[in-house]
mmCIF file of the N, C-alpha and C atoms, coordinates in Angstrom:
data_MODEL
# 
_entry.id   MODEL 
# 
loop_
_atom_site.group_PDB 
_atom_site.id 
_atom_site.type_symbol 
_atom_site.label_atom_id 
_atom_site.label_alt_id 
_atom_site.label_comp_id 
_atom_site.label_asym_id 
_atom_site.label_entity_id 
_atom_site.label_seq_id 
_atom_site.pdbx_PDB_ins_code 
_atom_site.Cartn_x 
_atom_site.Cartn_y 
_atom_site.Cartn_z 
_atom_site.occupancy 
_atom_site.B_iso_or_equiv 
_atom_site.pdbx_formal_charge 
_atom_site.auth_seq_id 
_atom_site.auth_comp_id 
_atom_site.auth_asym_id 
_atom_site.auth_atom_id 
_atom_site.pdbx_PDB_model_num 
ATOM 1   N N  . MET A 1 1  ? -22.484 23.000  6.907   1.00 0.00 ? 1  MET A N  1 
ATOM 2   C CA . MET A 1 1  ? -22.615 23.132  5.313   1.00 0.00 ? 1  MET A CA 1 
ATOM 3   C C  . MET A 1 1  ? -21.294 23.341  4.977   1.00 0.00 ? 1  MET A C  1 
ATOM 4   N N  . LEU A 1 2  ? -20.857 22.458  3.641   1.00 0.00 ? 2  LEU A N  1 
ATOM 5   C CA . LEU A 1 2  ? -19.475 22.781  3.308   1.00 0.00 ? 2  LEU A CA 1 
ATOM 6   C C  . LEU A 1 2  ? -19.546 24.055  2.275   1.00 0.00 ? 2  LEU A C  1 
ATOM 7   N N  . THR A 1 3  ? -18.424 24.612  2.060   1.00 0.00 ? 3  THR A N  1 
ATOM 8   C CA . THR A 1 3  ? -18.319 25.551  1.209   1.00 0.00 ? 3  THR A CA 1 
ATOM 9   C C  . THR A 1 3  ? -17.822 25.083  -0.106  1.00 0.00 ? 3  THR A C  1 
ATOM 10  N N  . ASP A 1 4  ? -17.678 25.845  -1.133  1.00 0.00 ? 4  ASP A N  1 
ATOM 11  C CA . ASP A 1 4  ? -17.074 25.291  -2.470  1.00 0.00 ? 4  ASP A CA 1 
ATOM 12  C C  . ASP A 1 4  ? -15.666 24.901  -2.300  1.00 0.00 ? 4  ASP A C  1 
ATOM 13  N N  . SER A 1 5  ? -14.891 25.301  -1.556  1.00 0.00 ? 5  SER A N  1 
ATOM 14  C CA . SER A 1 5  ? -13.525 25.175  -1.385  1.00 0.00 ? 5  SER A CA 1 
ATOM 15  C C  . SER A 1 5  ? -13.463 23.902  -0.459  1.00 0.00 ? 5  SER A C  1 
ATOM 16  N N  . ASP A 1 6  ? -14.240 23.505  0.627   1.00 0.00 ? 6  ASP A N  1 
ATOM 17  C CA . ASP A 1 6  ? -14.317 22.416  1.253   1.00 0.00 ? 6  ASP A CA 1 
ATOM 18  C C  . ASP A 1 6  ? -14.974 21.160  0.191   1.00 0.00 ? 6  ASP A C  1 
ATOM 19  N N  . ARG A 1 7  ? -15.794 21.517  -0.315  1.00 0.00 ? 7  ARG A N  1 
ATOM 20  C CA . ARG A 1 7  ? -16.464 20.289  -1.205  1.00 0.00 ? 7  ARG A CA 1 
ATOM 21  C C  . ARG A 1 7  ? -15.489 19.783  -2.179  1.00 0.00 ? 7  ARG A C  1 
ATOM 22  N N  . PHE A 1 8  ? -14.607 20.698  -2.769  1.00 0.00 ? 8  PHE A N  1 
ATOM 23  C CA . PHE A 1 8  ? -13.756 20.098  -3.891  1.00 0.00 ? 8  PHE A CA 1 
ATOM 24  C C  . PHE A 1 8  ? -12.272 20.172  -3.340  1.00 0.00 ? 8  PHE A C  1 
ATOM 25  N N  . ALA A 1 9  ? -11.893 20.108  -2.237  1.00 0.00 ? 9  ALA A N  1 
ATOM 26  C CA . ALA A 1 9  ? -10.464 20.119  -1.756  1.00 0.00 ? 9  ALA A CA 1 
ATOM 27  C C  . ALA A 1 9  ? -10.256 18.557  -1.619  1.00 0.00 ? 9  ALA A C  1 
ATOM 28  N N  . PHE A 1 10 ? -9.514  18.312  -2.649  1.00 0.00 ? 10 PHE A N  1 
ATOM 29  C CA . PHE A 1 10 ? -8.846  16.924  -2.650  1.00 0.00 ? 10 PHE A CA 1 
ATOM 30  C C  . PHE A 1 10 ? -7.568  16.862  -3.116  1.00 0.00 ? 10 PHE A C  1 
ATOM 31  N N  . PHE A 1 11 ? -6.818  15.863  -2.919  1.00 0.00 ? 11 PHE A N  1 
ATOM 32  C CA . PHE A 1 11 ? -5.642  15.858  -3.592  1.00 0.00 ? 11 PHE A CA 1 
ATOM 33  C C  . PHE A 1 11 ? -5.369  14.630  -4.489  1.00 0.00 ? 11 PHE A C  1 
ATOM 34  N N  . ALA A 1 12 ? -5.088  15.004  -5.784  1.00 0.00 ? 12 ALA A N  1 
ATOM 35  C CA . ALA A 1 12 ? -4.757  13.955  -6.767  1.00 0.00 ? 12 ALA A CA 1 
ATOM 36  C C  . ALA A 1 12 ? -3.757  12.885  -6.526  1.00 0.00 ? 12 ALA A C  1 
ATOM 37  N N  . ARG A 1 13 ? -3.900  11.597  -6.633  1.00 0.00 ? 13 ARG A N  1 
ATOM 38  C CA . ARG A 1 13 ? -2.992  10.595  -6.434  1.00 0.00 ? 13 ARG A CA 1 
ATOM 39  C C  . ARG A 1 13 ? -2.786  10.094  -7.657  1.00 0.00 ? 13 ARG A C  1 
ATOM 40  N N  . ARG A 1 14 ? -1.369  9.315   -8.010  1.00 0.00 ? 14 ARG A N  1 
ATOM 41  C CA . ARG A 1 14 ? -1.108  8.829   -9.103  1.00 0.00 ? 14 ARG A CA 1 
ATOM 42  C C  . ARG A 1 14 ? -0.924  7.501   -8.976  1.00 0.00 ? 14 ARG A C  1 
ATOM 43  N N  . LEU A 1 15 ? -1.105  6.640   -10.098 1.00 0.00 ? 15 LEU A N  1 
ATOM 44  C CA . LEU A 1 15 ? -0.572  5.011   -10.302 1.00 0.00 ? 15 LEU A CA 1 
ATOM 45  C C  . LEU A 1 15 ? 0.643   5.126   -10.756 1.00 0.00 ? 15 LEU A C  1 
ATOM 46  N N  . HIS A 1 16 ? 1.413   4.230   -10.379 1.00 0.00 ? 16 HIS A N  1 
ATOM 47  C CA . HIS A 1 16 ? 2.847   4.267   -11.024 1.00 0.00 ? 16 HIS A CA 1 
ATOM 48  C C  . HIS A 1 16 ? 3.049   2.487   -11.195 1.00 0.00 ? 16 HIS A C  1 
ATOM 49  N N  . GLY A 1 17 ? 3.309   1.813   -12.258 1.00 0.00 ? 17 GLY A N  1 
ATOM 50  C CA . GLY A 1 17 ? 3.525   0.461   -12.417 1.00 0.00 ? 17 GLY A CA 1 
ATOM 51  C C  . GLY A 1 17 ? 5.147   0.207   -12.861 1.00 0.00 ? 17 GLY A C  1 
ATOM 52  N N  . PHE A 1 18 ? 5.277   -0.568  -12.023 1.00 0.00 ? 18 PHE A N  1 
ATOM 53  C CA . PHE A 1 18 ? 6.806   -1.196  -12.349 1.00 0.00 ? 18 PHE A CA 1 
ATOM 54  C C  . PHE A 1 18 ? 6.946   -2.800  -12.391 1.00 0.00 ? 18 PHE A C  1 
ATOM 55  N N  . ALA A 1 19 ? 8.167   -3.438  -12.944 1.00 0.00 ? 19 ALA A N  1 
ATOM 56  C CA . ALA A 1 19 ? 8.456   -4.692  -13.300 1.00 0.00 ? 19 ALA A CA 1 
ATOM 57  C C  . ALA A 1 19 ? 8.747   -5.366  -11.787 1.00 0.00 ? 19 ALA A C  1 
ATOM 58  N N  . THR A 1 20 ? 9.431   -4.825  -10.930 1.00 0.00 ? 20 THR A N  1 
ATOM 59  C CA . THR A 1 20 ? 9.988   -5.475  -9.844  1.00 0.00 ? 20 THR A CA 1 
ATOM 60  C C  . THR A 1 20 ? 9.888   -4.224  -8.723  1.00 0.00 ? 20 THR A C  1 
ATOM 61  N N  . THR A 1 21 ? 9.927   -4.756  -7.418  1.00 0.00 ? 21 THR A N  1 
ATOM 62  C CA . THR A 1 21 ? 9.969   -3.923  -6.174  1.00 0.00 ? 21 THR A CA 1 
ATOM 63  C C  . THR A 1 21 ? 11.339  -2.923  -6.290  1.00 0.00 ? 21 THR A C  1 
ATOM 64  N N  . GLY A 1 22 ? 12.269  -3.624  -6.613  1.00 0.00 ? 22 GLY A N  1 
ATOM 65  C CA . GLY A 1 22 ? 13.318  -2.836  -6.757  1.00 0.00 ? 22 GLY A CA 1 
ATOM 66  C C  . GLY A 1 22 ? 13.588  -1.730  -7.548  1.00 0.00 ? 22 GLY A C  1 
ATOM 67  N N  . ASN A 1 23 ? 12.984  -1.709  -8.921  1.00 0.00 ? 23 ASN A N  1 
ATOM 68  C CA . ASN A 1 23 ? 12.604  -0.577  -9.586  1.00 0.00 ? 23 ASN A CA 1 
ATOM 69  C C  . ASN A 1 23 ? 11.677  0.310   -9.026  1.00 0.00 ? 23 ASN A C  1 
ATOM 70  N N  . ALA A 1 24 ? 10.574  -0.165  -8.184  1.00 0.00 ? 24 ALA A N  1 
ATOM 71  C CA . ALA A 1 24 ? 9.755   0.879   -7.710  1.00 0.00 ? 24 ALA A CA 1 
ATOM 72  C C  . ALA A 1 24 ? 10.698  1.445   -6.590  1.00 0.00 ? 24 ALA A C  1 
ATOM 73  N N  . TYR A 1 25 ? 11.402  0.885   -5.778  1.00 0.00 ? 25 TYR A N  1 
ATOM 74  C CA . TYR A 1 25 ? 12.150  1.441   -4.485  1.00 0.00 ? 25 TYR A CA 1 
ATOM 75  C C  . TYR A 1 25 ? 13.127  2.543   -5.149  1.00 0.00 ? 25 TYR A C  1 
ATOM 76  N N  . ASP A 1 26 ? 13.874  2.229   -6.338  1.00 0.00 ? 26 ASP A N  1 
ATOM 77  C CA . ASP A 1 26 ? 14.691  3.202   -7.092  1.00 0.00 ? 26 ASP A CA 1 
ATOM 78  C C  . ASP A 1 26 ? 13.792  4.450   -7.572  1.00 0.00 ? 26 ASP A C  1 
ATOM 79  N N  . ALA A 1 27 ? 12.818  4.308   -8.042  1.00 0.00 ? 27 ALA A N  1 
ATOM 80  C CA . ALA A 1 27 ? 12.172  5.114   -8.560  1.00 0.00 ? 27 ALA A CA 1 
ATOM 81  C C  . ALA A 1 27 ? 11.510  6.088   -7.786  1.00 0.00 ? 27 ALA A C  1 
ATOM 82  N N  . CYS A 1 28 ? 11.164  5.488   -6.377  1.00 0.00 ? 28 CYS A N  1 
ATOM 83  C CA . CYS A 1 28 ? 10.704  6.389   -5.157  1.00 0.00 ? 28 CYS A CA 1 
ATOM 84  C C  . CYS A 1 28 ? 11.901  7.451   -4.598  1.00 0.00 ? 28 CYS A C  1 
ATOM 85  N N  . GLN A 1 29 ? 13.197  6.835   -4.869  1.00 0.00 ? 29 GLN A N  1 
ATOM 86  C CA . GLN A 1 29 ? 14.276  7.977   -4.307  1.00 0.00 ? 29 GLN A CA 1 
ATOM 87  C C  . GLN A 1 29 ? 14.762  8.717   -5.137  1.00 0.00 ? 29 GLN A C  1 
ATOM 88  N N  . CYS A 1 30 ? 14.559  8.624   -6.700  1.00 0.00 ? 30 CYS A N  1 
ATOM 89  C CA . CYS A 1 30 ? 14.903  9.430   -7.536  1.00 0.00 ? 30 CYS A CA 1 
ATOM 90  C C  . CYS A 1 30 ? 13.833  10.271  -8.372  1.00 0.00 ? 30 CYS A C  1 
ATOM 91  N N  . ASP A 1 31 ? 12.788  9.612   -8.716  1.00 0.00 ? 31 ASP A N  1 
ATOM 92  C CA . ASP A 1 31 ? 11.790  10.143  -9.436  1.00 0.00 ? 31 ASP A CA 1 
ATOM 93  C C  . ASP A 1 31 ? 10.797  11.255  -8.966  1.00 0.00 ? 31 ASP A C  1 
ATOM 94  N N  . GLU A 1 32 ? 11.106  12.401  -9.328  1.00 0.00 ? 32 GLU A N  1 
ATOM 95  C CA . GLU A 1 32 ? 10.444  13.563  -8.673  1.00 0.00 ? 32 GLU A CA 1 
ATOM 96  C C  . GLU A 1 32 ? 8.919   13.449  -8.864  1.00 0.00 ? 32 GLU A C  1 
ATOM 97  N N  . ALA A 1 33 ? 8.620   12.899  -9.875  1.00 0.00 ? 33 ALA A N  1 
ATOM 98  C CA . ALA A 1 33 ? 7.183   12.430  -10.461 1.00 0.00 ? 33 ALA A CA 1 
ATOM 99  C C  . ALA A 1 33 ? 6.311   11.871  -9.468  1.00 0.00 ? 33 ALA A C  1 
ATOM 100 N N  . ILE A 1 34 ? 7.051   10.997  -8.533  1.00 0.00 ? 34 ILE A N  1 
ATOM 101 C CA . ILE A 1 34 ? 6.358   10.364  -7.610  1.00 0.00 ? 34 ILE A CA 1 
ATOM 102 C C  . ILE A 1 34 ? 6.423   10.809  -6.206  1.00 0.00 ? 34 ILE A C  1 
ATOM 103 N N  . THR A 1 35 ? 5.150   11.360  -5.851  1.00 0.00 ? 35 THR A N  1 
ATOM 104 C CA . THR A 1 35 ? 4.953   11.932  -4.538  1.00 0.00 ? 35 THR A CA 1 
ATOM 105 C C  . THR A 1 35 ? 4.332   11.114  -3.318  1.00 0.00 ? 35 THR A C  1 
ATOM 106 N N  . THR A 1 36 ? 4.377   11.696  -2.146  1.00 0.00 ? 36 THR A N  1 
ATOM 107 C CA . THR A 1 36 ? 3.999   11.055  -0.945  1.00 0.00 ? 36 THR A CA 1 
ATOM 108 C C  . THR A 1 36 ? 2.428   10.473  -1.253  1.00 0.00 ? 36 THR A C  1 
ATOM 109 N N  . GLY A 1 37 ? 2.025   9.268   -1.045  1.00 0.00 ? 37 GLY A N  1 
ATOM 110 C CA . GLY A 1 37 ? 0.804   8.979   -1.302  1.00 0.00 ? 37 GLY A CA 1 
ATOM 111 C C  . GLY A 1 37 ? 0.365   8.221   -2.493  1.00 0.00 ? 37 GLY A C  1 
ATOM 112 N N  . ASP A 1 38 ? 1.212   8.432   -3.464  1.00 0.00 ? 38 ASP A N  1 
ATOM 113 C CA . ASP A 1 38 ? 0.927   7.653   -4.822  1.00 0.00 ? 38 ASP A CA 1 
ATOM 114 C C  . ASP A 1 38 ? 1.045   6.320   -4.654  1.00 0.00 ? 38 ASP A C  1 
ATOM 115 N N  . THR A 1 39 ? 0.143   5.518   -5.537  1.00 0.00 ? 39 THR A N  1 
ATOM 116 C CA . THR A 1 39 ? 0.181   4.199   -5.563  1.00 0.00 ? 39 THR A CA 1 
ATOM 117 C C  . THR A 1 39 ? 1.297   3.383   -6.595  1.00 0.00 ? 39 THR A C  1 
ATOM 118 N N  . LEU A 1 40 ? 2.066   2.440   -6.016  1.00 0.00 ? 40 LEU A N  1 
ATOM 119 C CA . LEU A 1 40 ? 2.944   1.853   -6.695  1.00 0.00 ? 40 LEU A CA 1 
ATOM 120 C C  . LEU A 1 40 ? 2.298   0.466   -7.144  1.00 0.00 ? 40 LEU A C  1 
ATOM 121 N N  . ILE A 1 41 ? 2.531   0.061   -8.100  1.00 0.00 ? 41 ILE A N  1 
ATOM 122 C CA . ILE A 1 41 ? 1.946   -1.197  -8.555  1.00 0.00 ? 41 ILE A CA 1 
ATOM 123 C C  . ILE A 1 41 ? 2.935   -2.149  -9.406  1.00 0.00 ? 41 ILE A C  1 
ATOM 124 N N  . ILE A 1 42 ? 3.256   -3.372  -8.662  1.00 0.00 ? 42 ILE A N  1 
ATOM 125 C CA . ILE A 1 42 ? 4.220   -4.165  -9.441  1.00 0.00 ? 42 ILE A CA 1 
ATOM 126 C C  . ILE A 1 42 ? 3.462   -5.473  -9.556  1.00 0.00 ? 42 ILE A C  1 
ATOM 127 N N  . LEU A 1 43 ? 2.781   -5.615  -10.826 1.00 0.00 ? 43 LEU A N  1 
ATOM 128 C CA . LEU A 1 43 ? 2.125   -6.836  -10.913 1.00 0.00 ? 43 LEU A CA 1 
ATOM 129 C C  . LEU A 1 43 ? 2.934   -8.113  -11.122 1.00 0.00 ? 43 LEU A C  1 
ATOM 130 N N  . PRO A 1 44 ? 3.937   -7.956  -11.745 1.00 0.00 ? 44 PRO A N  1 
ATOM 131 C CA . PRO A 1 44 ? 4.598   -9.468  -11.584 1.00 0.00 ? 44 PRO A CA 1 
ATOM 132 C C  . PRO A 1 44 ? 5.000   -10.176 -10.329 1.00 0.00 ? 44 PRO A C  1 
ATOM 133 N N  . GLU A 1 45 ? 4.953   -9.217  -9.374  1.00 0.00 ? 45 GLU A N  1 
ATOM 134 C CA . GLU A 1 45 ? 5.191   -9.754  -7.813  1.00 0.00 ? 45 GLU A CA 1 
ATOM 135 C C  . GLU A 1 45 ? 4.213   -9.848  -7.019  1.00 0.00 ? 45 GLU A C  1 
ATOM 136 N N  . GLY A 1 46 ? 2.934   -8.955  -7.550  1.00 0.00 ? 46 GLY A N  1 
ATOM 137 C CA . GLY A 1 46 ? 1.716   -9.233  -6.938  1.00 0.00 ? 46 GLY A CA 1 
ATOM 138 C C  . GLY A 1 46 ? 1.689   -8.388  -5.754  1.00 0.00 ? 46 GLY A C  1 
ATOM 139 N N  . VAL A 1 47 ? 2.500   -7.142  -6.144  1.00 0.00 ? 47 VAL A N  1 
ATOM 140 C CA . VAL A 1 47 ? 2.722   -6.087  -4.668  1.00 0.00 ? 47 VAL A CA 1 
ATOM 141 C C  . VAL A 1 47 ? 1.969   -4.735  -5.349  1.00 0.00 ? 47 VAL A C  1 
ATOM 142 N N  . VAL A 1 48 ? 1.341   -4.178  -3.913  1.00 0.00 ? 48 VAL A N  1 
ATOM 143 C CA . VAL A 1 48 ? 0.847   -2.724  -4.250  1.00 0.00 ? 48 VAL A CA 1 
ATOM 144 C C  . VAL A 1 48 ? 1.193   -2.016  -3.027  1.00 0.00 ? 48 VAL A C  1 
ATOM 145 N N  . GLY A 1 49 ? 1.947   -0.812  -3.245  1.00 0.00 ? 49 GLY A N  1 
ATOM 146 C CA . GLY A 1 49 ? 2.518   -0.079  -2.214  1.00 0.00 ? 49 GLY A CA 1 
ATOM 147 C C  . GLY A 1 49 ? 2.138   1.312   -2.222  1.00 0.00 ? 49 GLY A C  1 
ATOM 148 N N  . LEU A 1 50 ? 2.495   1.995   -1.222  1.00 0.00 ? 50 LEU A N  1 
ATOM 149 C CA . LEU A 1 50 ? 2.276   3.295   -1.268  1.00 0.00 ? 50 LEU A CA 1 
ATOM 150 C C  . LEU A 1 50 ? 3.532   4.251   -1.134  1.00 0.00 ? 50 LEU A C  1 
ATOM 151 N N  . ALA A 1 51 ? 3.698   5.203   -1.771  1.00 0.00 ? 51 ALA A N  1 
ATOM 152 C CA . ALA A 1 51 ? 5.059   5.971   -1.778  1.00 0.00 ? 51 ALA A CA 1 
ATOM 153 C C  . ALA A 1 51 ? 5.091   6.762   -0.550  1.00 0.00 ? 51 ALA A C  1 
# 
């Protein structure tokens, strides 16, 4: 049986949108708001990636 701490144990992930993959790459290197596992969306290039 799951305890309350097990049942509600999850990690919030964020979506980040960018105009180019270059911008996404630069942001991953410099922006502390982007953490491992966040989703990167680059609509103009049709790319979705993970940080």
